[in-house]
Backbone bond lengths (Angstrom), bond angles and torsions (degrees), N, CA, C in turn:
res aa  C-N    CA-C-N  psi(-1)  N-CA   C-N-CA  omega(-1)  CA-C   N-CA-C  phi
1 N - - - 1.448 - - 1.526 108.51 -
2 I 1.334 115.81 113.66 1.469 120.43 -179.87 1.525 110.95 -111.02
3 G 1.333 115.91 22.29 1.453 121.90 -177.99 1.515 112.66 -47.27
4 G 1.307 115.06 128.88 1.455 120.56 177.68 1.516 114.66 79.65
5 A 1.325 117.83 -2.85 1.468 119.69 -178.50 1.528 111.41 -135.42
6 S 1.314 116.90 23.60 1.468 119.26 -175.02 1.525 112.89 -59.72
7 E 1.344 117.15 -33.70 1.467 119.36 -179.10 1.527 111.94 -62.45
8 A 1.319 117.51 -27.24 1.466 120.80 179.46 1.524 111.77 -76.64
9 F 1.329 116.85 -26.26 1.465 120.49 -172.73 1.527 114.55 -105.64
10 L 1.324 117.88 -27.51 1.462 120.44 -175.52 1.519 111.25 -88.42
11 S 1.329 114.59 143.17 1.458 121.11 -178.75 1.522 108.82 -143.77
12 S 1.323 115.89 153.67 1.465 119.96 176.90 1.528 111.48 -92.59
13 S 1.327 116.78 2.94 1.459 119.56 177.95 1.527 110.57 -137.94
14 Q 1.306 114.62 154.13 1.459 120.89 179.97 1.530 107.44 -95.55
15 E 1.330 114.72 88.47 1.456 121.43 -172.09 1.523 113.94 -74.30
16 S 1.330 116.86 -24.22 1.462 121.53 178.18 1.519 107.81 -159.79
17 K 1.333 116.60 -179.43 1.458 119.41 179.90 1.532 112.25 -70.72
18 E 1.341 117.25 -11.22 1.466 121.06 174.58 1.526 111.86 -75.78
19 F 1.330 117.47 -10.36 1.466 122.16 179.69 1.530 108.14 -96.30
20 I 1.322 115.68 113.41 1.468 122.14 -174.33 1.524 108.70 -109.72
21 P 1.352 118.04 138.09 1.466 119.82 178.70 1.522 111.52 -54.14
22 F 1.324 114.52 135.62 1.464 123.04 -175.74 1.526 108.53 -114.48
23 I 1.325 116.51 132.13 1.459 119.52 176.00 1.529 108.33 -102.73
24 S 1.308 116.35 147.83 1.467 119.48 179.26 1.525 109.84 -96.80
25 T 1.316 115.83 167.01 1.462 121.16 178.44 1.519 110.32 -58.77
26 T 1.315 117.23 -32.90 1.471 120.09 -178.99 1.519 111.85 -69.26
27 T 1.318 117.28 -10.82 1.458 121.46 178.16 1.521 111.12 -67.33
28 L 1.313 118.05 -26.81 1.459 121.33 -175.50 1.525 109.88 -119.33
29 K 1.345 114.71 88.58 1.464 120.23 -179.30 1.526 112.45 -110.44
30 V 1.327 116.55 -21.52 1.466 120.74 179.77 1.526 109.48 -136.57
31 K 1.319 115.49 160.74 1.465 120.42 178.66 1.523 110.15 -61.96
32 Y 1.322 115.52 143.12 1.470 123.40 176.21 1.534 113.31 64.60
33 Q 1.320 118.30 18.07 1.459 120.79 -178.02 1.520 110.17 -64.41
34 P 1.341 116.75 131.06 1.469 118.30 178.05 1.528 110.88 -66.35
35 I 1.308 115.25 141.73 1.468 120.86 178.16 1.523 107.75 -85.61
36 R 1.310 114.56 118.39 1.458 120.71 177.14 1.515 107.76 -123.38
37 H 1.316 115.03 132.93 1.458 119.70 179.41 1.520 108.92 -84.80
38 H 1.321 115.80 139.95 1.457 121.28 -175.40 1.519 112.38 -116.00
39 G 1.317 116.67 31.97 1.454 119.71 174.13 1.511 115.77 78.89
40 E 1.335 116.33 22.95 1.455 119.31 176.08 1.526 107.76 -116.58
41 F 1.319 115.70 137.64 1.458 121.12 -176.10 1.520 109.22 -130.43
42 I 1.323 115.30 150.43 1.460 120.37 175.36 1.530 107.74 -110.83
43 H 1.323 114.85 133.16 1.466 121.30 179.10 1.526 107.40 -81.01
44 F 1.322 115.92 103.32 1.462 122.53 -175.90 1.516 108.68 -89.42
45 S 1.335 115.25 80.10 1.458 121.15 -173.50 1.524 110.36 -130.50
46 Q 1.314 116.53 121.66 1.462 120.52 178.77 1.524 111.18 -67.24
47 S 1.331 117.77 -34.05 1.472 119.27 178.37 1.527 110.47 -66.81
48 L 1.330 118.33 -35.42 1.461 121.09 176.07 1.526 110.23 -67.37
49 V 1.340 117.73 -39.27 1.469 121.64 176.12 1.523 109.59 -57.15
50 E 1.326 116.30 -48.38 1.467 120.68 -178.75 1.531 111.19 -62.48
51 E 1.327 116.36 -41.00 1.467 121.00 179.51 1.534 110.76 -63.93
52 V 1.323 117.77 -45.96 1.471 121.40 -179.73 1.525 110.60 -65.99
53 N 1.329 117.13 -42.85 1.471 119.82 179.11 1.532 111.28 -63.69
54 K 1.325 116.54 -37.22 1.473 120.28 177.89 1.529 109.79 -63.99
55 K 1.337 117.57 -43.96 1.469 121.36 177.79 1.530 110.26 -63.32
56 N 1.327 116.96 -41.48 1.469 120.70 179.11 1.530 110.86 -60.35
57 R 1.337 116.47 -45.69 1.472 120.15 178.98 1.526 111.08 -61.89
58 A 1.333 116.65 -41.77 1.464 121.24 -179.21 1.533 111.10 -63.43
59 R 1.326 116.79 -31.89 1.471 121.76 178.42 1.525 112.15 -83.15
60 G 1.341 116.07 -7.61 1.464 119.75 -177.46 1.517 113.12 83.54
61 S 1.326 116.39 12.49 1.468 120.94 179.84 1.524 110.45 -78.84
62 K 1.318 115.64 143.26 1.463 120.52 177.33 1.530 111.46 -91.59
63 N 1.328 117.34 -2.20 1.467 120.38 178.35 1.520 109.84 -65.06
64 V 1.334 115.17 131.83 1.457 121.51 176.90 1.519 107.69 -124.64
65 V 1.317 115.90 125.50 1.451 121.46 178.75 1.523 108.86 -89.19
66 V 1.342 115.56 132.19 1.461 121.81 177.63 1.523 107.50 -136.48
67 L 1.308 117.68 125.15 1.465 120.60 178.01 1.525 112.33 -103.04
68 G 1.309 118.23 -28.20 1.454 119.84 -177.42 1.520 111.34 70.80
69 S 1.310 115.06 -160.73 1.458 120.81 -177.28 1.525 111.12 -88.06
70 P 1.341 117.51 132.25 1.466 119.26 177.05 1.528 112.49 -69.36
71 D 1.329 117.92 -12.34 1.465 120.86 -178.56 1.523 112.48 -61.44
72 R 1.332 117.18 -28.63 1.465 119.01 -178.62 1.521 111.95 -68.15
73 F 1.332 117.54 -14.43 1.453 120.92 -179.75 1.530 112.64 -100.21
74 K 1.329 116.93 3.63 1.464 121.43 -179.88 1.520 109.52 -101.67
75 G 1.312 116.45 149.30 1.458 121.37 175.35 1.519 113.25 74.76
76 E 1.331 115.11 -169.62 1.463 121.72 -177.05 1.518 111.68 -66.16
77 K 1.333 114.74 134.09 1.460 120.72 179.42 1.521 108.94 -158.90
78 L 1.321 115.14 165.34 1.449 121.51 171.72 1.514 107.92 -111.72
79 F 1.322 115.85 142.46 1.445 122.02 170.76 1.522 107.50 -107.02
80 I 1.328 117.05 133.94 1.458 122.73 -178.88 1.523 107.75 -128.07
81 R 1.319 116.09 122.84 1.470 120.83 -178.84 1.528 110.61 -70.83
82 Q 1.320 116.65 135.73 1.463 121.68 -177.49 1.526 112.48 -80.23
83 S 1.326 118.25 -38.81 1.466 121.78 -176.38 1.510 110.02 -106.24
84 A 1.333 115.50 96.34 1.464 120.01 -179.64 1.526 109.03 -162.47
85 P 1.336 116.83 151.61 1.461 120.06 179.05 1.526 113.05 -79.08
86 E 1.314 116.79 -1.58 1.460 123.07 178.10 1.522 107.69 -148.59
87 I 1.327 116.62 166.78 1.463 119.30 175.78 1.533 107.39 -72.06
88 L 1.312 116.45 122.32 1.464 123.17 176.06 1.518 107.04 -119.17
89 A 1.320 115.70 111.25 1.461 119.99 -177.08 1.520 109.94 -133.19
90 T 1.315 115.14 154.74 1.458 121.27 175.19 1.521 109.36 -147.71
91 F 1.314 115.31 169.31 1.461 124.27 -177.05 1.520 109.01 -104.30
92 D 1.324 116.00 144.08 1.460 121.13 175.71 1.520 108.74 -146.46
93 E 1.325 116.49 138.32 1.465 120.21 175.67 1.518 111.71 -124.52
94 Q 1.331 116.06 5.91 1.456 120.90 176.28 1.530 109.09 -83.76
95 V 1.313 116.22 170.95 1.455 119.97 169.80 1.522 105.01 -83.47
96 S 1.318 116.51 110.75 1.463 122.50 -175.84 1.518 109.29 -142.77
97 V 1.328 116.38 133.23 1.459 121.27 175.64 1.518 107.45 -99.94
98 A 1.323 115.44 133.64 1.458 121.16 179.78 1.518 110.11 -106.21
99 P 1.338 116.67 150.39 1.465 118.84 175.28 1.526 110.16 -70.84
100 Y 1.312 114.79 170.56 1.463 122.63 -178.45 1.529 111.82 -58.41
101 S 1.322 117.22 -24.89 1.465 122.09 -176.76 1.527 113.34 -84.70
102 I 1.310 116.99 4.00 1.467 121.56 174.62 1.523 107.62 -125.60
103 F 1.328 114.99 121.06 1.464 119.95 178.44 1.521 109.66 -76.33
104 V 1.315 116.32 144.27 1.463 122.75 176.12 1.523 107.14 -110.28
105 F 1.338 115.94 124.76 1.463 120.86 180.00 1.522 108.76 -117.72
106 K 1.313 115.63 123.44 1.467 121.60 174.34 1.519 107.93 -126.49
107 L 1.316 115.33 145.92 1.458 119.15 175.97 1.513 110.00 -70.24
108 K 1.313 116.07 136.03 1.453 120.20 173.40 1.521 107.58 -71.42
109 P 1.320 117.73 148.17 1.467 120.24 -177.79 1.530 113.60 -51.95
110 E 1.329 117.08 -36.68 1.469 119.51 -178.61 1.535 113.05 -70.78
111 H 1.355 117.95 -13.27 1.469 121.33 178.41 1.530 112.42 -105.65
112 A 1.317 117.28 -9.52 1.464 121.18 -174.61 1.527 113.04 -61.34
113 A 1.307 118.10 -30.79 1.467 120.28 179.88 1.530 112.09 -79.89
114 S 1.336 116.91 -17.63 1.465 121.04 -175.36 1.520 114.22 -100.65
115 F 1.315 117.40 -22.23 1.462 120.72 -175.52 1.515 111.36 -131.24
116 R 1.313 115.60 148.84 1.458 123.35 170.09 1.523 106.78 -106.42
117 L 1.325 117.04 135.06 1.461 120.42 -178.45 1.530 112.10 -57.24
118 N 1.331 117.25 -36.60 1.462 118.74 -178.74 1.524 111.93 -69.29
119 F 1.314 118.80 -25.54 1.465 121.22 172.32 1.530 109.11 -67.20
120 I 1.320 116.64 -46.87 1.460 120.57 179.11 1.529 110.08 -62.79
121 L 1.332 117.11 -39.00 1.460 121.32 177.34 1.524 110.77 -60.48
122 A 1.335 117.29 -44.31 1.474 120.99 178.65 1.524 110.54 -60.16
123 V 1.325 116.67 -44.08 1.468 120.59 -179.56 1.529 110.10 -64.84
124 L 1.333 117.48 -48.40 1.467 120.78 -177.93 1.529 112.26 -61.01
125 N 1.329 117.46 -38.75 1.466 120.96 -177.12 1.525 112.95 -83.25
126 S 1.311 117.79 2.09 1.471 119.97 -178.76 1.521 111.71 -75.32
127 K 1.331 115.33 152.92 1.471 120.84 176.13 1.522 110.09 -63.50
128 L 1.324 116.66 -33.63 1.460 120.94 -179.79 1.535 110.96 -61.14
129 I 1.308 117.02 -45.12 1.468 120.16 -178.75 1.529 110.88 -70.64
130 T 1.338 117.87 -36.39 1.466 118.46 174.73 1.529 109.71 -62.08
131 H 1.330 117.59 -43.23 1.475 121.29 177.03 1.531 110.03 -59.06
132 Y 1.326 116.10 -47.39 1.467 121.68 178.67 1.533 110.68 -59.23
133 A 1.332 115.95 -43.86 1.469 120.98 -177.76 1.529 111.63 -65.92
134 L 1.317 117.09 -37.55 1.461 120.26 176.95 1.524 110.78 -69.09
135 K 1.332 116.17 -46.71 1.467 121.47 -177.65 1.533 111.42 -62.97
136 N 1.328 117.41 -34.59 1.459 121.82 -176.48 1.534 113.28 -100.56
137 Q 1.316 116.57 16.46 1.471 122.60 175.23 1.534 113.69 60.79
138 I 1.322 116.55 24.39 1.465 119.75 171.66 1.522 108.12 -72.53
139 I 1.348 114.80 -38.44 1.459 121.36 168.89 1.522 105.09 -99.27
140 R 1.308 115.76 115.64 1.468 120.42 -178.96 1.521 108.63 -99.33
141 A 1.314 114.18 115.56 1.459 120.25 -176.63 1.522 109.32 -122.70
142 G 1.331 116.61 96.93 1.456 121.25 177.50 1.514 110.75 -86.62
143 E 1.314 116.78 158.69 1.463 123.10 179.39 1.525 110.32 -55.69
144 G 1.329 116.39 119.42 1.460 121.83 177.02 1.521 115.13 71.71
145 K 1.322 117.72 10.42 1.461 121.16 -178.93 1.527 110.52 -112.39
146 Q 1.311 115.80 155.32 1.459 121.79 175.78 1.526 108.81 -68.32
147 P 1.338 118.60 124.40 1.464 119.65 177.87 1.533 111.11 -58.75
148 Q 1.317 116.09 142.06 1.463 122.12 -179.13 1.523 109.81 -126.32
149 I 1.313 115.57 136.08 1.457 121.79 175.54 1.521 106.91 -102.34
150 R 1.300 116.92 131.54 1.455 121.42 -179.20 1.525 110.30 -99.11
151 K 1.331 115.43 135.59 1.470 121.66 180.00 1.520 110.75 -57.93
152 A 1.321 117.48 -43.24 1.471 120.47 179.59 1.525 110.39 -60.14
153 G 1.314 117.03 -34.97 1.457 120.88 177.86 1.520 112.19 -69.08
154 L 1.327 116.35 -39.84 1.468 119.48 178.08 1.524 111.02 -58.57
155 D 1.315 115.79 -36.32 1.470 120.16 -179.40 1.526 112.84 -66.19
156 T 1.335 117.43 -15.87 1.470 120.58 -178.20 1.527 112.94 -97.32
157 I 1.324 117.72 -4.16 1.473 119.84 -179.56 1.523 108.69 -65.46
158 P 1.337 116.35 125.57 1.465 119.03 -178.76 1.537 110.95 -76.49
159 I 1.301 115.46 119.32 1.466 120.54 175.39 1.517 106.81 -118.61
160 R 1.310 114.56 116.00 1.454 120.53 -174.38 1.528 111.21 -66.01
161 D 1.284 115.15 135.53 1.462 122.13 178.11 1.522 108.17 -84.75
162 I 1.332 115.28 97.37 1.468 120.14 177.74 1.522 108.22 -112.84
163 S 1.305 116.24 164.43 1.471 119.88 -176.33 1.522 110.86 -64.65
164 I 1.310 115.47 159.01 1.465 121.79 177.00 1.525 109.49 -57.12
165 D 1.344 117.82 -40.36 1.463 121.10 178.50 1.523 111.35 -62.12
166 E 1.328 117.35 -40.93 1.467 120.90 178.99 1.530 111.49 -69.55
167 Q 1.317 117.22 -26.37 1.468 120.76 176.80 1.525 111.29 -75.12
168 G 1.332 117.01 -20.56 1.460 122.69 -175.22 1.514 116.03 -47.65
169 P 1.349 119.44 -52.25 1.472 119.11 -179.49 1.535 113.19 -59.72
170 F 1.333 117.14 -36.16 1.458 120.78 178.22 1.532 110.04 -67.75
171 V 1.327 115.57 -44.83 1.465 121.37 -179.65 1.525 109.89 -62.04
172 D 1.338 117.11 -43.58 1.470 120.82 179.46 1.529 111.19 -62.69
173 K 1.335 116.54 -44.97 1.465 120.49 -179.03 1.525 110.49 -63.78
174 V 1.327 117.11 -43.97 1.465 120.36 178.50 1.526 109.84 -63.32
175 G 1.330 117.53 -38.39 1.465 120.43 176.54 1.516 111.98 -59.15
176 R 1.332 117.04 -41.52 1.470 121.06 178.40 1.533 110.82 -67.65
177 I 1.325 116.78 -40.03 1.470 120.57 178.71 1.527 110.14 -64.19
178 L 1.326 116.72 -47.40 1.465 120.33 -179.24 1.531 111.36 -62.41
179 A 1.335 117.03 -39.37 1.468 120.74 178.60 1.529 110.40 -64.70
180 A 1.329 117.13 -42.84 1.464 120.85 178.60 1.527 110.93 -63.91
181 K 1.318 116.64 -42.19 1.465 121.06 179.62 1.529 111.08 -68.68
182 Q 1.324 117.13 -31.24 1.466 120.58 178.07 1.530 109.63 -66.46
183 R 1.340 116.43 -39.27 1.474 120.67 178.19 1.526 110.97 -70.38
184 D 1.360 116.02 -39.78 1.462 121.65 -177.71 1.521 107.74 -150.61
185 A 1.326 116.63 105.78 1.463 121.79 -175.46 1.527 112.88 -58.35
186 E 1.329 117.51 -22.56 1.469 122.13 179.83 1.525 112.53 -95.17
187 A 1.319 117.67 5.82 1.473 120.84 -176.45 1.519 111.31 -56.94
188 D 1.338 115.61 138.29 1.469 121.20 174.59 1.526 107.42 -82.80
189 T 1.302 116.48 111.54 1.468 121.03 -177.68 1.516 111.36 -107.23
190 S 1.321 117.48 12.33 1.458 120.51 -176.45 1.526 112.99 -61.07
191 A 1.330 118.12 -28.39 1.459 121.51 179.69 1.535 111.73 -76.04
192 L 1.304 116.68 -16.92 1.460 119.90 179.99 1.508 108.94 -78.33
């Protein structure tokens, strides 16, 4: 969370390996949207965090910058948009840092042998799960307010533990959707 201090962390160039490609909230507007970097980088530096937090304290600001571990942004992951009237998720395997308004989902090592991320992506992006999320207040949609998805709610979505072989058709279909979206982000994949 770099709230209130983005100018200190964001850069238009990758000055060193501490600068990691940053995606914006506008990157995830539709399901299965390909992640494309647009030349913005976040300086992932603990010394910079300490410097900004020290300045914030000196100014009397209660803002606290926390970056956490950059490992969560490496390798296969799902990005899930926080503010949406439905679950909007996509797959990414690049090193990409997401803003606070996009949840990052990675399989825990103990689940990696049992689940494929693209199976989970298919389930999350389904109309059934959006219906479930609305009915169970995982997506909170107040009158005239922007719908919000809560991380704690996402953790309660029931995803059936089926065999890797049974996940295969879902994984294959998601692979075709992602490939089509990579070629053309506006591609109609409803027939897939």
